[in-house]
C-alpha positions in Angstrom: -9.4 3.6 -34.8 -9.8 0.0 -35.5 -11.8 -2.5 -33.4 -9.7 -4.1 -30.6 -9.0 -7.6 -31.0 -11.0 -10.1 -29.7 -9.0 -12.7 -27.3 -10.6 -16.5 -27.3 -10.1 -18.9 -25.0 -7.9 -20.7 -27.4 -5.9 -17.7 -27.4 -5.5 -17.5 -23.7 -4.8 -21.4 -23.8 -2.3 -21.3 -26.2 -0.4 -17.9 -24.3 -0.6 -20.2 -21.1 1.1 -22.8 -23.1 3.9 -20.5 -24.2 4.1 -18.8 -20.7 5.0 -22.0 -18.9 7.2 -23.0 -21.9 9.3 -19.6 -21.8 9.2 -19.3 -18.0 8.2 -21.7 -16.1 5.0 -23.1 -14.4 5.4 -20.7 -11.5 5.3 -17.7 -13.5 2.0 -18.4 -15.1 -0.8 -15.7 -13.7 -3.2 -13.6 -15.5 -0.8 -10.9 -15.6 2.1 -12.8 -17.7 -0.5 -14.1 -19.9 -2.1 -10.8 -20.3 1.3 -9.1 -21.0 2.1 -12.1 -23.4 -1.1 -11.3 -25.6 -0.8 -7.8 -25.5 -3.7 -6.7 -23.5 -5.0 -6.1 -19.8 -6.3 -9.2 -17.3 -10.0 -8.8 -18.1 -9.9 -10.6 -21.0 -8.0 -13.3 -19.6 -9.9 -13.9 -16.6 -12.9 -13.6 -19.1 -12.4 -16.2 -20.8 -11.0 -18.6 -17.7 -13.1 -18.2 -14.0 -9.6 -19.1 -12.4 -5.7 -19.4 -12.9 -6.5 -22.8 -12.1 -8.6 -23.3 -15.3 -5.7 -21.9 -17.3 -3.1 -24.0 -15.6 -5.5 -27.1 -16.8 -5.8 -25.8 -20.3 -2.0 -25.3 -20.7 -1.3 -28.9 -19.3 -3.8 -30.6 -21.7 -1.8 -28.5 -24.5 1.7 -29.4 -23.1 0.8 -32.9 -22.8 -0.2 -33.3 -26.2 3.1 -31.4 -27.2 4.9 -34.0 -25.4 3.2 -37.0 -26.6 3.8 -35.6 -30.3 7.6 -34.9 -29.7 8.3 -38.3 -28.2 6.7 -40.4 -30.5 9.3 -42.1 -32.9 8.6 -41.9 -36.5 7.3 -45.1 -38.6 10.7 -45.5 -40.2 12.6 -45.6 -37.2 14.8 -48.8 -36.9 14.2 -49.3 -33.0 10.8 -47.0 -32.1 11.1 -48.4 -28.6 15.0 -47.2 -27.8 14.1 -43.6 -30.2 10.9 -43.5 -27.6 13.6 -43.2 -24.9 16.0 -40.9 -26.5 13.2 -38.7 -27.7 11.9 -38.4 -23.6 14.9 -37.8 -22.6 15.7 -35.0 -25.3 12.3 -33.3 -24.1 13.5 -33.2 -20.7 16.8 -31.6 -22.2 14.9 -29.3 -24.8 11.5 -28.3 -23.0 12.9 -28.2 -19.3 9.9 -26.0 -18.3 7.3 -28.1 -19.7 9.0 -31.2 -18.5 8.8 -29.8 -14.9 5.2 -28.7 -15.6 4.0 -32.2 -16.5 6.1 -34.4 -14.3 7.7 -32.5 -11.3 4.3 -30.9 -10.1 2.2 -32.6 -7.5 -1.2 -30.5 -8.9 -0.9 -32.2 -12.4 0.6 -35.5 -11.8 -2.5 -37.5 -12.9 -0.9 -40.6 -13.5 0.9 -42.9 -11.7 3.4 -45.2 -13.0 1.1 -48.4 -12.4 -1.8 -46.4 -14.2 0.8 -45.5 -17.2 1.2 -49.2 -17.5 -2.5 -49.9 -18.1 -3.3 -46.9 -20.2 -4.4 -47.6 -23.7 -1.9 -44.9 -24.9 0.9 -47.8 -23.9 -0.8 -50.5 -26.1 1.1 -49.7 -29.5 4.4 -49.3 -27.9 4.0 -52.9 -25.9 3.1 -54.3 -29.2 6.1 -53.4 -31.2 8.4 -54.6 -28.0 6.2 -57.7 -28.4 6.7 -58.2 -31.6 10.1 -57.3 -31.9 11.4 -59.2 -29.0 9.0 -62.1 -29.0 8.0 -61.8 -25.7 4.2 -61.6 -23.6 2.6 -58.6 -22.9 3.5 -58.8 -19.5 7.0 -59.1 -19.9 6.9 -56.3 -22.3 5.4 -54.2 -19.5 8.1 -55.1 -16.9 10.4 -54.1 -19.6 9.1 -50.9 -19.9 8.2 -50.4 -16.5 12.4 -50.7 -16.5 13.2 -48.5 -19.3 11.1 -45.7 -18.8 12.4 -45.2 -14.9 15.9 -44.8 -16.5 14.7 -42.7 -19.3 12.7 -40.5 -16.6 15.5 -40.4 -14.6 17.7 -39.1 -17.2 15.4 -36.8 -18.4 14.7 -35.4 -14.8 18.4 -34.8 -14.2 18.5 -32.9 -17.5 15.2 -30.8 -16.6 16.6 -30.1 -13.3 20.0 -29.0 -14.5 21.8 -31.6 -12.5 23.4 -33.0 -15.5 25.3 -32.2 -18.7 23.7 -33.0 -21.7 25.5 -35.6 -23.8 23.1 -37.2 -26.6 26.0 -39.9 -27.3 25.9 -40.9 -23.5 22.6 -40.8 -23.0 21.9 -42.8 -26.1 24.5 -45.4 -24.6 22.7 -45.8 -21.3 19.6 -46.3 -22.9 20.9 -48.8 -25.3 22.6 -50.5 -22.4 19.6 -50.9 -20.7 17.6 -52.0 -23.5 20.0 -54.8 -24.9 20.9 -55.4 -21.1 16.9 -56.6 -20.5 16.7 -58.3 -23.8 20.1 -60.4 -23.2 18.3 -61.0 -19.5 15.5 -62.5 -20.8 17.3 -64.4 -23.1 19.3 -65.9 -20.7 16.2 -66.7 -18.3 15.1 -68.6 -21.3 17.8 -71.1 -21.5 
């Protein structure tokens, strides 16, 4: 008889991510992870002391996946707009992950004010200041407006409160984006 496969911490974390992605965070427990891995709950709980620790590991994986999903490519004509569209698309295509990342009090981790000061935002702000010829503070203000609209659309989609129409979502984000640029130009006149 061949030896049983050893269940690793990475395997449990990966399985927890997949369980959340497929079934939602409310269905994550040692039993569902064990079923996903085809083992008993013992190896799952051997790798992590609590389900809370498993959730934290799954959150880190979901956060990294989300970041990779939404980032624009280097050849994108308007990376800021692409970022918003990808964010909305993430809410549509990865509903369970979106709700896990952004609609559970347990893992909020960062409020919008902290997001505006995060080092991860600096690349986006640099693109904005370069493309729009604005200060970093102005770019932060425009990002906040744009983010609130994109997050609202993604939330509506993730919670099945709106039907996904890519062209409509793109038009709304373009209206906000170009409206901010126009408003800024009007204020400078």
